[in-house]
C-alpha positions as CSV (number, residue, x, y, z in Angstrom):
1,M,-2.8,57.2,-49.9
2,M,-2.9,58.0,-46.0
3,N,-0.2,56.8,-44.1
4,L,-1.4,55.4,-40.9
5,F,0.1,54.6,-37.5
6,F,-1.4,52.9,-34.6
7,L,-0.4,53.8,-31.2
8,F,-2.2,51.5,-28.7
9,N,-3.2,53.5,-25.3
10,I,-5.4,51.9,-23.1
11,T,-8.0,54.4,-21.9
12,Q,-10.8,52.7,-20.2
13,S,-11.5,48.8,-18.8
14,T,-14.8,47.3,-17.7
15,P,-14.3,43.7,-16.4
16,N,-14.6,41.9,-19.3
17,K,-13.1,44.3,-21.6
18,V,-9.8,46.5,-22.2
19,I,-10.7,49.6,-24.7
20,F,-7.7,50.9,-27.1
21,I,-7.6,54.0,-29.0
22,V,-6.2,54.2,-32.9
23,Y,-4.7,57.6,-33.6
24,H,-4.3,58.5,-36.7
25,N,-2.0,61.2,-35.0
26,E,-1.3,62.6,-32.1
27,D,-4.0,65.2,-32.1
28,D,-6.7,63.0,-34.0
29,I,-8.6,59.7,-32.8
30,I,-9.9,58.3,-35.9
31,N,-11.1,55.1,-34.9
32,L,-12.4,53.3,-31.7
33,K,-12.0,49.3,-31.5
34,E,-12.3,46.8,-28.5
35,W,-10.3,43.5,-27.8
36,D,-12.4,41.3,-25.3
37,T,-8.7,40.6,-24.0
38,L,-10.4,38.8,-21.2
39,D,-12.5,36.2,-23.4
40,I,-11.0,33.3,-22.6
41,N,-13.5,30.6,-22.0
42,N,-13.9,29.5,-18.3
43,N,-14.0,25.7,-19.1
44,K,-10.8,26.1,-20.7
45,T,-9.1,27.5,-17.5
46,L,-10.2,24.5,-15.6
47,T,-8.6,22.4,-18.0
48,R,-5.9,23.9,-18.0
49,M,-5.9,24.1,-13.9
50,K,-6.5,20.4,-13.8
51,I,-3.6,19.5,-16.3
52,L,-1.1,21.6,-14.5
53,T,-1.9,21.0,-11.2
54,E,-1.7,17.0,-11.8
55,L,1.5,16.7,-13.7
56,H,4.4,15.1,-11.8
57,G,7.1,18.2,-11.2
58,A,8.8,18.1,-8.2
59,P,12.2,20.4,-7.9
60,G,14.9,19.5,-10.3
61,F,11.9,17.1,-12.2
62,E,9.9,19.9,-14.0
63,D,10.5,18.6,-17.8
64,D,6.8,17.5,-18.0
65,V,5.9,20.9,-17.1
66,K,7.9,22.7,-18.9
67,T,6.5,20.9,-22.0
68,Y,2.7,21.7,-21.6
69,M,3.7,25.2,-21.1
70,E,5.8,25.3,-24.4
71,S,2.7,23.9,-26.4
72,E,0.3,26.1,-24.6
73,M,2.4,29.2,-25.0
74,E,3.9,28.5,-28.7
75,P,1.4,30.0,-30.6
76,F,1.4,33.7,-28.5
77,V,5.0,34.0,-28.7
78,D,8.3,34.9,-31.5
79,E,10.6,32.6,-29.6
80,F,11.6,30.3,-26.6
81,I,14.6,31.2,-24.6
82,Y,16.5,28.7,-22.2
83,N,18.7,29.1,-19.5
84,R,21.1,25.8,-18.3
85,M,19.4,25.3,-14.9
86,G,16.2,24.4,-16.8
87,G,14.0,27.6,-17.0
88,F,12.3,28.8,-20.1
89,Y,10.6,31.8,-21.5
90,G,8.5,33.0,-24.2
91,V,9.1,36.2,-25.5
92,K,6.5,38.7,-27.3
93,R,8.6,41.1,-29.3
94,S,7.6,44.6,-29.8
95,K,8.4,46.5,-33.0
96,N,9.7,49.4,-31.0
97,P,13.4,49.2,-31.6
98,N,14.4,50.5,-27.8
99,A,12.5,48.4,-26.3
100,K,12.4,47.8,-22.3
101,R,12.5,43.9,-21.1
102,I,9.4,43.6,-18.7
103,M,9.8,39.9,-17.4
104,V,7.1,37.3,-16.0
105,A,8.1,34.9,-13.6
106,A,6.2,31.7,-12.5
107,H,8.2,28.5,-11.0
108,M,7.0,24.9,-12.4
109,D,8.3,23.0,-9.4
110,E,6.3,21.8,-6.5
111,I,6.9,20.3,-3.3
112,G,7.8,16.3,-3.7
113,F,10.1,13.9,-2.6
114,M,13.5,11.9,-4.0
115,V,13.9,7.6,-3.3
116,T,16.7,7.4,-0.7
117,N,16.3,3.4,-0.3
118,I,14.9,0.5,-1.6
119,T,13.9,-1.9,1.5
120,S,14.4,-6.0,1.2
121,N,10.7,-5.9,1.3
122,G,10.1,-3.8,-1.5
123,M,9.1,-0.3,0.4
124,L,10.6,3.1,-0.7
125,Q,12.5,5.6,1.6
126,F,12.5,9.0,0.8
127,T,14.0,12.5,1.9
128,N,11.7,16.0,1.1
129,L,12.2,18.2,-1.7
130,G,10.7,21.4,-0.5
131,G,9.6,22.5,2.7
132,V,6.7,20.1,4.2
133,A,5.7,19.4,7.9
134,N,6.5,16.3,9.0
135,D,3.1,15.1,10.5
136,I,1.0,15.0,7.0
137,W,2.0,12.2,5.2
138,Q,1.2,9.1,7.1
139,G,-1.7,7.6,5.2
140,Q,-1.6,9.6,2.2
141,R,-1.0,8.2,-1.6
142,L,1.6,9.5,-3.4
143,K,3.1,8.6,-6.7
144,V,6.6,7.9,-7.6
145,K,7.9,8.7,-11.2
146,S,9.8,5.9,-12.9
147,R,13.1,6.1,-15.4
148,Q,10.5,5.0,-18.1
149,G,8.5,8.2,-17.2
150,E,5.2,5.6,-15.7
151,E,3.7,6.8,-12.4
152,I,3.4,4.4,-9.5
153,S,1.6,5.5,-6.6
154,G,1.6,4.2,-3.7
155,V,0.4,4.9,0.1
156,V,2.6,6.2,3.0
157,A,3.1,3.4,5.7
158,N,1.6,4.4,8.8
159,I,1.0,2.3,12.5
160,P,-2.7,1.4,12.6
161,K,-4.2,2.5,16.7
162,H,-4.2,-1.5,17.1
163,F,-0.6,-1.4,17.3
164,R,0.3,1.8,19.0
165,S,1.7,2.1,22.2
166,G,0.7,5.7,22.9
167,N,4.6,7.0,22.9
168,E,4.6,7.6,18.9
169,G,5.9,10.8,18.4
170,A,5.6,12.9,14.5
171,P,7.7,10.6,12.6
172,K,11.0,12.3,10.5
173,I,10.7,12.5,6.5
174,E,13.5,9.9,6.6
175,D,11.9,7.2,9.2
176,L,8.4,7.2,6.7
177,L,8.2,4.7,4.0
178,L,6.1,4.4,0.6
179,D,4.2,1.2,-0.1
180,I,3.8,0.8,-3.8
181,G,2.2,-2.6,-3.4
182,S,6.1,-4.2,-4.3
183,E,7.1,-7.5,-2.3
184,N,10.7,-7.5,-2.7
185,S,13.5,-4.9,-3.6
186,E,13.6,-7.0,-7.2
187,E,10.3,-6.4,-8.2
188,V,10.6,-2.8,-7.2
189,A,13.6,-3.1,-9.6
190,Q,11.2,-4.4,-12.6
191,R,9.1,-1.8,-12.1
192,G,11.9,0.7,-13.3
193,I,12.1,2.9,-9.7
194,E,15.6,3.5,-8.8
195,I,17.2,5.7,-5.9
196,G,16.7,9.2,-7.0
197,D,13.1,9.0,-8.7
198,S,10.9,11.7,-7.6
199,I,7.5,11.6,-5.8
200,V,5.1,13.7,-6.0
201,P,1.2,13.9,-4.1
202,D,-1.4,11.8,-6.0
203,T,-4.4,13.7,-6.1
204,T,-7.2,14.4,-8.3
205,F,-8.0,18.3,-9.5
206,T,-11.5,18.8,-7.4
207,Q,-14.3,20.8,-7.5
208,L,-15.4,21.2,-3.7
209,S,-18.2,24.2,-4.2
210,E,-19.6,26.8,-7.0
211,F,-15.9,29.2,-6.6
212,R,-13.4,26.7,-4.6
213,Y,-11.3,24.1,-5.6
214,A,-8.8,21.5,-4.1
215,S,-5.5,20.3,-5.8
216,K,-1.8,19.6,-5.2
217,A,0.5,21.8,-7.2
218,W,-1.5,25.3,-6.7
219,D,1.8,26.5,-5.7
220,N,2.7,27.0,-7.9
221,R,1.1,26.0,-10.9
222,Y,-1.2,29.1,-10.8
223,G,1.7,31.0,-11.8
224,C,2.4,28.6,-14.5
225,L,-1.7,28.9,-15.7
226,I,-1.8,33.0,-15.6
227,G,1.5,33.2,-17.6
228,I,-0.1,31.1,-20.5
229,E,-2.8,33.1,-20.4
230,L,-1.7,36.4,-20.1
231,L,0.2,35.6,-23.7
232,E,-2.8,34.4,-24.9
233,L,-5.1,37.8,-23.8
234,L,-2.2,39.9,-25.1
235,K,-1.9,38.0,-28.6
236,D,-3.7,40.8,-30.4
237,V,-2.0,43.6,-28.6
238,E,1.3,45.4,-29.9
239,L,2.8,46.3,-26.7
240,D,5.7,48.9,-26.4
241,F,8.2,46.7,-25.1
242,D,9.5,43.1,-25.4
243,L,7.6,40.6,-22.9
244,Y,9.0,37.4,-21.5
245,V,6.7,35.2,-20.0
246,G,7.7,31.9,-18.3
247,A,9.0,30.0,-15.4
248,N,12.0,29.1,-13.2
249,V,12.8,25.7,-11.8
250,Q,13.4,24.9,-8.1
251,E,12.0,27.6,-6.3
252,E,10.9,25.0,-3.4
253,V,14.5,24.5,-2.2
254,G,15.6,27.8,-1.9
255,L,14.7,30.1,-5.1
256,R,17.3,28.4,-7.0
257,G,16.6,28.7,-10.6
258,A,15.4,32.5,-10.5
259,R,18.7,34.3,-10.7
260,A,19.9,32.3,-13.7
261,S,16.6,33.5,-15.6
262,A,17.0,37.2,-14.5
263,E,20.6,37.3,-15.5
264,L,19.6,35.5,-19.2
265,I,16.8,38.5,-19.8
266,D,18.3,41.5,-18.0
267,P,15.0,42.6,-17.5
268,D,13.8,46.5,-16.4
269,L,11.0,45.5,-14.5
270,A,9.7,41.9,-13.2
271,F,6.8,40.8,-12.4
272,V,6.5,37.5,-9.9
273,V,3.3,34.8,-9.9
274,D,3.4,32.9,-7.1
275,C,0.8,31.1,-4.7
276,S,1.2,31.7,-0.7
277,P,-0.4,30.0,2.1
278,A,-3.9,31.2,3.6
279,N,-4.4,31.7,7.1
280,D,-8.4,32.0,7.3
281,M,-9.6,28.5,8.8
282,K,-10.4,30.3,12.0
283,G,-11.5,33.2,10.5
284,K,-9.6,36.4,9.2
285,Q,-6.3,37.2,10.3
286,N,-4.3,40.0,9.8
287,L,-2.6,40.3,6.6
288,S,-2.1,36.7,6.2
289,G,-4.3,36.0,3.3
290,E,-8.0,35.1,3.1
291,L,-9.7,32.6,0.5
292,G,-12.4,34.9,-1.9
293,E,-10.7,38.3,-1.3
294,G,-9.3,38.5,-4.1
295,T,-5.2,39.0,-5.7
296,L,-2.3,39.8,-3.1
297,I,-0.5,42.8,-2.8
298,R,2.3,41.0,-1.0
299,I,4.3,44.4,0.7
300,K,6.9,42.4,2.6
301,D,8.3,39.0,2.6
302,G,11.5,36.9,4.1
303,T,13.2,38.1,0.8
304,M,11.8,40.9,-0.7
305,I,10.3,44.7,0.6
306,L,8.3,46.0,-2.4
307,K,8.8,49.2,-3.5
308,P,6.7,52.1,-2.8
309,T,5.8,53.2,-6.1
310,F,5.8,50.1,-7.2
311,R,3.0,49.3,-4.5
312,D,1.1,52.5,-5.3
313,Y,1.4,51.4,-9.0
314,L,-0.4,48.4,-8.4
315,L,-2.9,49.5,-6.0
316,S,-3.8,52.6,-8.2
317,L,-5.1,49.8,-11.1
318,A,-6.7,48.0,-8.8
319,K,-8.8,50.6,-7.3
320,E,-9.3,52.1,-10.9
321,F,-10.7,48.8,-12.2
322,G,-12.6,47.7,-9.7
323,I,-10.1,45.0,-8.9
324,A,-10.3,42.6,-5.4
325,H,-6.9,42.7,-4.0
326,Q,-6.0,42.1,-0.3
327,Y,-2.6,43.3,1.4
328,Y,-0.1,40.1,2.3
329,V,3.1,40.0,4.3
330,S,4.7,36.5,4.7
331,P,7.8,35.5,6.7
332,G,8.7,32.9,3.3
333,G,9.6,34.5,0.3
334,T,9.1,34.4,-3.9
335,D,11.8,34.1,-6.5
336,G,11.2,37.8,-6.3
337,G,14.0,37.6,-3.8
338,E,16.3,36.6,-5.9
339,I,14.9,38.6,-8.9
340,H,15.2,41.9,-7.4
341,K,19.0,41.0,-6.3
342,A,20.1,40.4,-9.7
343,K,22.4,42.6,-12.1
344,I,22.2,46.5,-10.8
345,G,18.9,46.1,-9.2
346,I,15.6,44.9,-11.1
347,P,12.4,46.4,-9.7
348,T,9.6,43.4,-8.8
349,A,6.5,42.9,-7.6
350,V,4.3,39.8,-7.0
351,I,1.0,39.2,-8.1
352,G,-0.2,36.1,-6.1
353,V,-3.1,34.5,-4.5
354,C,-3.5,33.0,-1.6
355,A,-4.6,28.8,-0.8
356,R,-5.3,26.7,2.5
357,Y,-3.2,23.9,3.0
358,I,-0.2,24.7,0.4
359,H,3.0,21.9,0.7
360,S,0.4,19.5,1.4
361,T,-1.5,16.8,-0.6
362,N,-4.7,19.4,-1.1
363,A,-4.6,23.1,-1.1
364,V,-7.3,24.8,-1.2
365,F,-8.0,27.6,-3.5
366,D,-10.6,30.3,-4.7
367,I,-11.4,30.5,-8.5
368,R,-12.2,34.3,-8.0
369,D,-9.1,35.1,-6.5
370,Y,-7.1,33.7,-9.7
371,E,-9.3,35.9,-11.9
372,A,-8.7,39.2,-9.8
373,A,-5.2,38.1,-10.3
374,R,-5.4,37.9,-14.0
375,K,-7.1,41.0,-14.3
376,L,-4.7,42.8,-12.1
377,L,-1.6,41.2,-14.0
378,I,-3.3,42.3,-17.6
379,E,-3.5,45.8,-16.4
380,S,-0.2,46.2,-14.9
381,I,1.4,44.8,-18.2
382,T,-1.1,46.5,-20.7
383,H,-0.7,50.4,-18.9
384,L,3.1,49.8,-19.0
385,N,5.0,52.6,-21.1
386,Q,8.3,53.8,-21.2
387,E,7.8,56.7,-19.0
388,K,6.2,54.5,-16.4
389,V,8.9,52.0,-16.6
390,E,11.8,54.5,-15.8
391,M,9.5,55.9,-12.9
392,L,9.3,52.2,-11.0
393,Q,13.2,51.9,-12.0
394,Y,14.3,54.9,-10.4
395,K,12.1,56.6,-8.1
C-alpha cells in the first residue's frame, strides 16, 4: 500500500476559503482540497457577541466569562492550562515533536466598580476598577453581583436640575451612589450584597444599523470572541506548531494577568487581540481609529513598539488577501506590553479593532472591523512555519 503523508501549505485564499494542497511527496501534488475555514454562521457570531458582552466580568471577577469561553472552546482543543491568577488557555497540539508555541491572548475583564460602603438609607458607594471618566456615570444603569450570584440593577444617583445651585462640578467616583431601590442597609444585606462585590454597566447588546452595534465590554469580549472562533475555524487544520488560545485577567487594572500567562506558556510568538478607542466622531483623526476601516495594525502604544519584521508580516498578508486595515497609535497599552518583555523576549503583535466610547456603558463598533481582524488573525496563524517563526523572533 502506498504511504501518504499530508503536508498542509496554504497557497491561495479567497474571502471565504483557505485552500490547502495535500502532497504525496514534496514534488508530487496529488490532491487539491478546500476547507471553508470562514464558515461560521453570522447568527452564531452575533449570538456569541451578545452573550459575551452581557456577561458580568469586572477585573478580578472574570469567572462567568471564563466558564462560557471554556464551554465554547472545549470541542476544539486538546486540553486547558491555567495560571494561578485566573487566566486560562486552550491548547491545540501539533503532531510535530519539536513544535513551536504560538500564543493568542485576549483578556476577559471589563472596566467596572467595587462596592466600598453601604449607607444607612440603602445606597451603595463604590470605587472604580479600571480607567473610567468621572463625569459619565450619573443617571446610568449599573448592576451589582451579589454573593449568591444574583445580578441586581440600580441607577447612579444624580442631582435633578431643580435642586442644582450651578456650582456643581464633576463628582469623584467615590462620591457617587448606586440606588438599587433598597430602603436601608439591612435590606441591602438581605439581598446578598456586601462590601467588596463587583459592579458593571447594565447594558443590552443592541444593533444600531446594518453593520454597527452597541454594547458594554466590547473591550475586550472582542478578543474572547475571536479566540473562540479562531479555534473553531482551525478545527480541521493540522498546524506545525502548538497553538495556545485563551484570555488573561485584570488587564484593565494594569495588565496584571498577562505576565503569568506568558511565563506559563513561554511562547515563541504572541498575538494579542484587544479593542482600542476610536476617535472618529468628528471625522477621521490621524492614526487613532475609524469605524468601518478595518482591523488595526498597532505600530506603537504606551507599552510596546511593534517589531518591524512583525509589522511587515501582517501588512503583507493584509495586502495579499485584501483585508481592510488601518495603522493605529495609542498612548495606552495592551497585554502585549507585558508579554513581549517576559522571559528572554517574546515577539508580539496586536491584531485589534476600534470602538467608540469604550470604558463607558455603551461602546459602538462595526462588525466589518471584527470580520477583518478575524481574517487577518487566521491568515497570520496559518501562514506560520518554523522558518517564519524564527525570522520573526530574531530579525
